[in-house]
Structure formats: structure tokens, C-alpha cells
C-alpha positions as CSV (number, residue, x, y, z in Angstrom):
1,M,1.5,30.4,12.3
2,I,-1.0,30.3,15.1
3,S,-3.2,27.3,16.0
4,S,-6.9,27.7,16.4
5,S,-6.8,27.3,20.2
6,G,-7.0,30.7,20.9
7,F,-3.5,32.0,21.2
8,G,-4.7,35.0,19.0
9,Q,-3.2,37.1,16.1
10,S,-1.2,39.5,18.9
11,P,0.8,37.2,21.3
12,D,2.6,40.3,22.6
13,A,0.7,40.2,25.9
14,D,3.7,42.2,27.7
15,T,1.8,41.4,31.0
16,A,3.9,38.5,32.3
17,S,6.4,39.9,34.8
18,V,7.4,36.5,36.2
19,S,9.4,33.9,34.3
20,P,7.3,30.7,33.8
21,G,8.0,27.5,35.7
22,M,8.0,24.1,33.9
23,D,4.7,23.2,35.1
24,Q,3.4,26.4,33.2
25,L,5.5,25.1,30.1
26,F,4.1,21.8,30.1
27,S,0.3,23.3,30.2
28,V,0.2,23.8,26.5
29,K,1.3,21.7,23.4
30,E,3.8,23.7,21.4
31,E,5.6,23.1,17.9
32,F,8.2,25.2,16.7
33,R,9.9,25.5,13.5
34,Y,13.0,27.9,12.8
35,E,14.9,28.6,9.9
36,V,18.7,28.8,10.0
37,K,20.6,31.4,7.6
38,Y,24.4,32.5,7.0
39,G,24.2,35.7,5.1
40,F,22.1,35.2,2.1
41,F,22.1,31.4,2.4
42,K,19.5,29.5,3.8
43,L,21.3,26.4,5.4
44,G,18.3,24.5,6.9
45,W,15.5,24.2,9.4
46,I,15.1,23.2,12.8
47,N,11.8,21.7,14.2
48,V,11.1,21.3,18.1
49,T,8.3,19.9,19.9
50,L,7.7,18.1,23.2
51,L,6.6,14.4,22.5
52,S,4.3,12.3,24.7
53,D,5.8,11.2,28.1
54,T,8.2,8.2,27.7
55,L,8.6,5.3,29.9
56,Y,12.3,4.6,30.8
57,Q,13.6,2.2,33.3
58,G,10.4,2.4,35.2
59,R,10.2,6.1,35.4
60,M,7.7,8.5,33.0
61,L,10.0,11.1,31.6
62,K,9.4,14.1,29.3
63,H,10.7,13.9,25.8
64,L,11.9,16.6,24.1
65,Y,12.4,16.2,20.3
66,T,14.5,18.3,17.8
67,E,15.2,17.8,14.0
68,I,17.8,19.5,11.9
69,E,17.6,19.5,8.1
70,S,19.9,20.9,5.8
71,N,19.1,22.9,2.7
72,A,20.2,20.3,0.1
73,G,20.2,23.1,-2.6
74,I,23.3,24.5,-1.1
75,P,26.5,23.4,-2.8
76,F,28.7,21.0,-0.9
77,I,26.2,20.5,2.0
78,G,23.8,18.0,0.6
79,K,21.0,16.4,2.4
80,E,21.4,16.1,6.1
81,V,18.8,15.2,8.6
82,D,19.6,14.7,12.3
83,Q,17.0,14.1,15.0
84,Y,18.0,14.8,18.7
85,H,16.0,13.4,21.8
86,S,16.0,14.0,25.4
87,L,14.5,12.3,28.4
88,F,14.4,14.5,31.2
89,Y,12.3,15.2,34.5
90,V,11.9,18.2,36.7
91,N,13.9,18.1,40.0
92,Q,12.6,19.9,43.5
93,A,14.2,23.1,42.5
94,G,12.1,23.4,39.4
95,L,14.8,22.8,37.0
96,P,14.9,20.2,34.0
97,Q,17.4,17.5,34.5
98,T,18.4,15.1,31.5
99,V,18.3,11.4,32.2
100,L,19.0,10.3,28.6
101,F,20.1,12.1,25.4
102,W,20.5,10.5,22.1
103,K,21.1,11.5,18.3
104,D,19.8,9.6,15.2
105,N,21.6,10.3,11.9
106,I,18.5,9.8,9.6
107,D,20.3,10.4,6.2
108,E,22.8,7.8,7.2
109,Q,20.5,5.6,8.8
110,E,22.9,5.6,11.8
111,Y,20.5,5.5,14.9
112,N,21.6,6.2,18.4
113,E,25.0,7.4,16.8
114,I,25.6,9.7,20.1
115,Q,24.4,8.7,23.6
116,Y,24.7,10.4,26.7
117,T,23.3,8.6,30.0
118,F,23.1,10.6,33.4
119,D,23.5,8.4,36.4
120,R,23.0,10.6,39.4
121,Q,23.3,7.8,41.8
122,A,26.8,7.1,40.6
123,D,27.5,10.9,39.9
124,S,28.5,9.7,36.4
125,V,27.9,10.4,32.7
126,Y,28.4,7.8,30.3
127,Y,28.8,8.5,26.7
128,K,29.0,6.6,23.4
129,E,30.0,9.0,20.7
130,E,29.8,8.6,16.6
131,D,33.2,7.5,16.3
132,G,32.6,4.6,18.6
133,S,34.4,5.8,21.7
134,Q,33.0,5.4,25.0
135,D,33.9,6.6,28.4
136,T,32.5,8.0,31.8
137,L,32.8,11.6,33.1
138,S,31.8,13.1,36.3
139,L,28.6,14.5,36.6
140,E,27.7,18.1,38.0
141,D,24.3,19.0,38.0
142,P,22.1,20.3,36.6
143,A,23.7,18.2,33.9
144,T,22.4,18.2,30.3
145,A,23.7,17.5,26.8
146,G,22.9,20.9,25.6
147,H,19.5,20.0,24.2
148,I,17.6,20.9,27.4
149,I,18.6,24.6,27.0
150,F,15.5,25.1,25.0
151,Y,13.5,24.8,28.1
152,F,16.0,25.8,30.8
153,S,16.7,29.1,29.4
154,R,13.0,30.0,29.3
155,L,12.8,29.8,32.9
156,F,15.4,32.9,33.3
157,A,14.2,35.0,30.2
158,G,12.7,38.4,31.2
159,S,14.4,38.6,34.4
160,D,17.8,39.9,35.8
161,E,19.0,36.7,36.6
162,S,22.3,35.0,35.4
163,F,22.7,31.2,35.0
164,K,25.4,28.7,34.4
165,L,24.5,25.4,32.9
166,P,26.9,22.3,32.8
167,V,26.9,20.6,29.3
168,Y,28.2,17.3,28.4
169,V,28.9,17.1,24.7
170,T,31.8,15.8,22.3
171,K,33.3,13.5,25.1
172,K,33.6,16.5,27.6
173,K,32.1,18.7,30.2
174,G,31.6,22.4,29.1
175,Y,29.4,25.4,30.2
176,I,26.8,27.7,29.0
177,Y,27.0,31.1,30.8
178,A,23.9,33.6,30.1
179,D,23.0,36.9,31.4
180,N,19.3,37.8,31.0
181,S,17.6,41.5,30.9
182,L,14.3,43.2,31.9
183,E,14.8,45.7,28.9
184,T,12.6,44.6,25.7
185,E,13.1,45.3,22.1
186,K,10.7,45.4,19.3
187,R,11.0,42.6,16.7
188,N,9.4,41.1,13.7
189,Y,9.0,37.4,12.7
190,A,7.3,35.4,10.2
191,A,5.5,33.5,12.9
192,F,3.7,36.3,14.0
193,D,1.3,39.0,12.2
194,E,2.4,41.8,14.2
195,T,5.6,43.8,15.7
196,I,6.2,41.9,19.2
197,S,8.2,42.6,22.2
198,A,11.0,40.4,23.2
199,Y,13.6,40.0,26.0
200,K,17.1,39.7,25.3
201,L,19.9,37.2,26.4
202,E,23.4,37.5,25.8
203,G,25.9,34.5,26.7
204,T,28.9,32.6,25.9
205,T,30.1,28.9,25.9
206,E,33.2,27.3,27.5
207,N,34.6,24.0,26.1
208,I,31.7,23.3,24.0
209,E,31.3,22.4,20.3
210,G,27.5,21.9,19.5
211,P,25.6,21.5,16.1
212,F,27.3,23.2,13.2
213,G,30.2,23.7,15.4
214,F,28.4,25.9,17.9
215,S,30.8,27.7,20.3
216,G,31.6,31.0,21.8
217,D,29.5,34.1,22.1
218,F,25.8,34.0,21.3
219,R,22.4,36.2,21.8
220,A,18.9,35.0,22.0
221,W,15.5,36.7,22.1
222,Y,12.3,35.7,23.9
223,L,8.8,36.8,23.5
224,T,7.5,38.7,26.3
225,D,4.3,36.5,26.9
226,D,3.7,34.2,29.8
227,L,5.8,31.2,28.2
228,R,8.8,33.0,27.0
229,V,8.6,31.7,23.4
230,P,12.0,31.3,21.9
231,L,12.2,33.6,19.1
232,E,15.9,34.0,17.6
233,A,19.3,32.9,18.4
234,R,22.6,34.4,16.8
235,V,25.6,32.1,17.2
236,K,29.1,31.4,16.1
237,V,29.5,28.1,14.0
238,F,32.6,26.8,11.7
239,L,31.2,28.8,8.8
240,G,30.9,32.3,10.8
241,N,27.7,33.8,12.5
242,V,24.4,32.3,11.6
243,I,21.1,33.4,12.5
244,V,18.2,31.1,13.8
245,K,14.8,32.9,13.5
246,I,11.3,31.3,14.3
247,I,9.0,30.9,11.0
248,E,6.2,29.0,12.6
249,Y,4.7,28.4,16.0
250,R,1.7,26.6,17.2
251,R,0.3,26.4,20.7
252,T,-2.6,24.2,21.9
253,E,-3.8,24.3,25.4
254,L,-3.9,20.9,27.1
């Protein structure tokens, strides 16, 4: 679904030879909706958007919001709604850096159930997990709680650069490793009217267990436009391999 801002019915520009910077990604208002499938089963949906800047401890920070909703029609899963928030800024190297991450468990009305605070003056990460445990870990930049990978990966998509991202989750530090490619593939998605071209990323994780038990090897695809729109991810979770595909996308120029 394309907004009336003029993004057009054929978003496959195929003319952007340089990966975007954060300023370019912030020049538009984007809304994403993804469908999560395991084989023939539709597990749920993921909504992602960048909210208005948020004042936190005297600083104006960017606010990334993601909602994960389960498909209540699947037996033994039930209705689950989790909301994830990241407050972050862009450092001098042009990389997003997390200041605060938290999770709200909406269906159980457990707010701030998980929280990770990144203190770069003290080189420390302070966490509170859903079991009530709290502790401090040593910080390694560009540190994140994993959520910011949504923007971070777009800075490298469509290049031949690899990256390593330190991630703090489930009471420990892990890493996301990714290799990008200049090659493109033709792909089809419900969000776009025509066949589009996409760049592919291949990666793996180390010492990480994310939402749905996400860990191990993964693949992702990004649109070959100027903003490298995230299109699809294939990841391993506790159930097996799941596919996350974009089904709606709206872009409005700011």
C-alpha cells in the first residue's frame, strides 16, 4: 500500500548506487506492516514506525516503535501483543546508537517489562528483565538491544560491506554478523503492484535469543530504492524457520 505522497506504483528505481545515510532515512515518514508465517501457518503481524522525537533526560531522541501481534486463531498461541521502543541518536560516524530500550507486554498489562539503558559515560549497560533480575554489563559500541537493526542494516544494504553489531538481550551481550551483496534479485510482495528488485543480506547471530527465540543464521532482502526498504527476513526461531514479509508500506515526504 503506497501513500498518496507520490512514491508511485513502481518503487523499483534501481538507480540508487549508494546506501542511504540516517539523514536520508529521516527525511520521510514510513509505516511498515509485515506478516509472519511458519509454513502454511500465519503466526502474526509486525508493525514498525518512527514516532515523533522524544525528550529524555534533557535530550531530544529518535523513537523507533515496533508492535508484534500474534494470530489468536492458532491453537496454543492465543492473543499476544508486545510493543518495543528504542530511543536513539546518530553519532558522528552516522550510526544509530541506542540510549534506552524497553518492552511493554500489552496483553498482560506488564509495562516496562524489559528495559536496557545504555550509559556511555560509564561504559555500562543496565538491564531489567521480565523475571525481575537486574544487573550491569560492559558496553561495546555501537551498542543496541537489537531493535535498531531495522535502521542499522539499511545503511549497508546494496553495498559489499560487512558489519558486526553488538546486541544486548536476555541478560547478555551477543553479536549480529552480516554480509551484503551488490547483486539483485527479482521478487514479489503484496505491498507493491509490480515485480521489484532487491538486495540480499546473509547473516548470523552469536549468543542471541530474540523475539520468538530468534537466533542463528538469517537472510534478509532490501528494496533497491534510495531508502533500502526492508522487504523480507527468513530467520530461525524455536518453532523452526519463519518468513517475515512486507504486506503494507506507506511513505510520506517530510
